[in-house]
Each structure stands twice: as structure tokens, then as C-alpha cells.
C-alpha positions in Angstrom: 9.4 -2.0 3.8 8.0 -0.9 0.1 5.2 1.0 -0.2 2.4 0.5 -2.9 0.0 2.7 -3.8 -2.3 3.9 -6.7 -2.5 7.6 -7.2 -4.1 10.0 -9.8 -2.3 12.5 -11.6 -3.2 14.9 -8.3 -1.9 13.0 -5.8 -5.6 11.6 -5.2 -5.7 7.9 -3.7 -8.8 8.0 -2.0 -12.4 9.1 -1.8 -15.2 8.6 0.3 -13.2 5.2 1.8 -12.8 3.7 -1.0 -10.5 4.3 -4.9 -12.6 6.7 -6.9 -11.4 4.0 -10.1 -12.1 0.8 -11.4 -8.7 -0.3 -12.8 -9.1 -4.3 -12.2 -5.2 -4.7 -14.1 -3.6 -2.3 -10.9 -5.9 -4.7 -8.2 -4.5 -7.9 -10.1 -0.8 -6.4 -9.8 -1.4 -5.1 -6.1 -2.0 -8.7 -5.5 0.6 -10.3 -7.6 3.1 -8.0 -5.5 1.9 -8.6 -2.4 1.3 -12.0 -2.3 3.0 -14.2 0.4 4.0 -10.8 2.6 2.7 -9.1 5.3 0.9 -5.9 4.4 0.4 -3.0 7.1 -2.6 -1.0 6.9 -4.2 1.5 8.6 -8.0 0.6 10.5 -10.0 3.4 8.2 -8.1 1.4 4.8 -9.3 -1.8 6.5 -12.7 -1.0 6.7 -12.7 0.2 3.6 -11.3 -4.3 2.5 -13.4 -5.4 5.4 -11.2 -8.2 5.4 -8.2 -9.6 5.7 -6.3 -10.6 2.5 -6.2 -14.1 1.6 -2.7 -15.4 0.9 -1.3 -12.2 2.5 -0.6 -11.6 6.6 -2.8 -8.4 7.2 -1.3 -6.5 9.8 -3.5 -3.5 10.8 -2.2 -0.7 12.8 -4.7 1.5 15.0 -3.9 3.4 18.1 -7.0 1.3 19.7 -4.9 -1.7 21.3 -7.6 -3.7 21.9 -8.4 -3.5 18.0 -9.2 -6.8 16.6 -10.6 -8.6 13.7 -10.0 -12.4 13.1 -7.5 -13.3 10.7 -5.8 -10.1 11.3 -2.6 -9.0 13.6 -2.8 -5.6 15.1 0.2 -2.9 15.7 -0.5 0.5 17.3 2.6 2.2 15.7 3.6 1.6 11.7 7.2 0.7 13.2 5.5 -2.1 15.6 3.8 -3.0 12.7 7.0 -3.9 11.1 8.4 -5.1 13.7 5.9 -7.8 14.1 6.2 -8.4 9.8 9.9 -9.5 10.6 9.1 -12.1 12.4 7.3 -15.3 11.6 3.8 -15.3 12.1 1.0 -18.0 12.3 1.3 -19.1 8.4 5.6 -19.7 8.2 5.3 -19.8 4.0 4.3 -16.2 4.5 7.7 -13.8 3.8 9.4 -11.6 6.2 12.1 -10.3 4.4 10.1 -7.4 3.0 6.8 -5.7 4.0 4.5 -3.6 2.2 2.6 -0.7 3.8 -0.9 -0.4 1.3 -2.5 2.3 3.1 -3.6 4.8 4.0 -2.1 8.6 4.0 -1.2 8.8 7.9 0.5 5.6 7.2 1.9 6.8 3.9 3.4 9.9 5.7 4.9 8.1 8.0 6.2 5.1 6.3 7.7 7.5 3.8 10.6 8.6 6.2 11.8 4.5 6.5 10.5 3.3 3.0 13.7 1.7 0.7 11.3 1.1 -1.4 7.8 2.5 -3.4 5.6 1.1 -6.2 3.7 3.5 -7.7 0.8 3.3 -9.7 0.7 7.0 -11.5 -3.4 6.5 -13.3 -3.4 9.3 -16.3 -6.6 10.3 -14.6 -7.8 13.4 -13.3 -10.3 12.4 -10.0 -12.5 14.5 -7.1 -11.0 13.1 -3.9 -10.4 13.4 0.3 -7.2 11.5 0.6 -3.7 12.3 -1.1 0.5 10.5 -1.8 2.8 13.0 -1.6 4.7 13.8 -4.3 7.8 11.8 -3.9 11.3 13.9 -3.2 13.6 13.7 -6.5 16.0 14.0 -3.9 15.9 11.5 -1.7 14.0 8.8 -4.9 15.2 7.4 -8.1 13.2 6.2 -10.5 14.5 2.5 -11.2 11.9 0.8 -13.1 8.2 2.0 -15.3 6.4 0.7 -16.8 3.7 1.9 -19.0 0.6 0.6 -19.2 -3.0 0.6 -20.4 -6.4 -0.8 -18.6 -8.8 -2.5 -21.2 -11.4 0.4 -20.6 -8.2 2.6 -22.5 -7.3 3.5 -18.9 -3.4 4.9 -18.9 -1.4 3.9 -16.5 2.3 3.7 -15.4 3.8 1.1 -12.5 7.0 3.0 -11.1 9.4 1.5 -9.1 11.4 4.1 -6.9 14.4 3.1 -4.9 15.6 5.7 -2.2 18.9 6.7 -2.8 
């Protein structure tokens, strides 16, 4: 299981159920990273997107076992979602070898305890927000690679691939 997240310097990942920045290059990176795989997200994150993402298997975690949306599968816990992603789904072209947790805050907190990898876009910006992603404990995680970049608008960001020790 791999966590995929973009965060500002102070750990902000969201504001008012949306992203507090405009970084198209990171959205392209997210798409390329997750394409052809299962993505797991919380209900609020799903509602902020509003639809299943094409080319991926969308699994939404909701405490409501009756939650449903066209094009999505649902689970009531992160562990249930991971187990579901590990089995073939409706589209046989979607890989089952890696699942990506893509938000929100509660799922990230749960995923940090069991993930083996975290792909973190660290955006060089300070923004106000109401949702945060914690710093990864350096005793448990190491940097496998990092790629410093700059957006067409001049915003600097780094994509860091963390691996569990």
C-alpha cells in the first residue's frame, strides 16, 4: 500500500473540502502514478472530487455500509478497502499488486501505520487550511528518492518517495 499526498510546508493538505493551491503538474503526476491501479479514499474526499476517476478502480471508505455511487466500490474500513483492492475487480486491466491511499486526513492517519511507501509532493507554500498531513517519523521512514521541480507558474515543489525502514 502506498500513500499519495500533496502537502504545503506546514502540512496543510486541504481547505474547505478542496485543495488550497493550483498545481496542474502535481495533478498530472498523481494521474500518472495511480493510473491502472485501485485508489482508496474517504467519502469526504470522494465528494470533493465528485466522481470515480477514469482508468482507476475507485474504492470509497464510508462508515455507512449502504453508501454507494456509480463507478465506485465501497468499504467500511481501510483494511477492508485494501483487501478489496487486492482482489480482481470489475475491470481486469486494473492491477492488484499496489493500492494507493489518496485521502483524506483520517485515512492517511490510519494508512501511515501500515503503508510501506509514501509519495509526498512537498509544496513550497504556506497556506491556511483545515486538514493536515503529519510529518513522517524519520525513525520509521527513509527517503528513497526526491525530485525538485518548479511549476509553470513558478511554484517550487519536491516529489519525495519515502519507504518504510
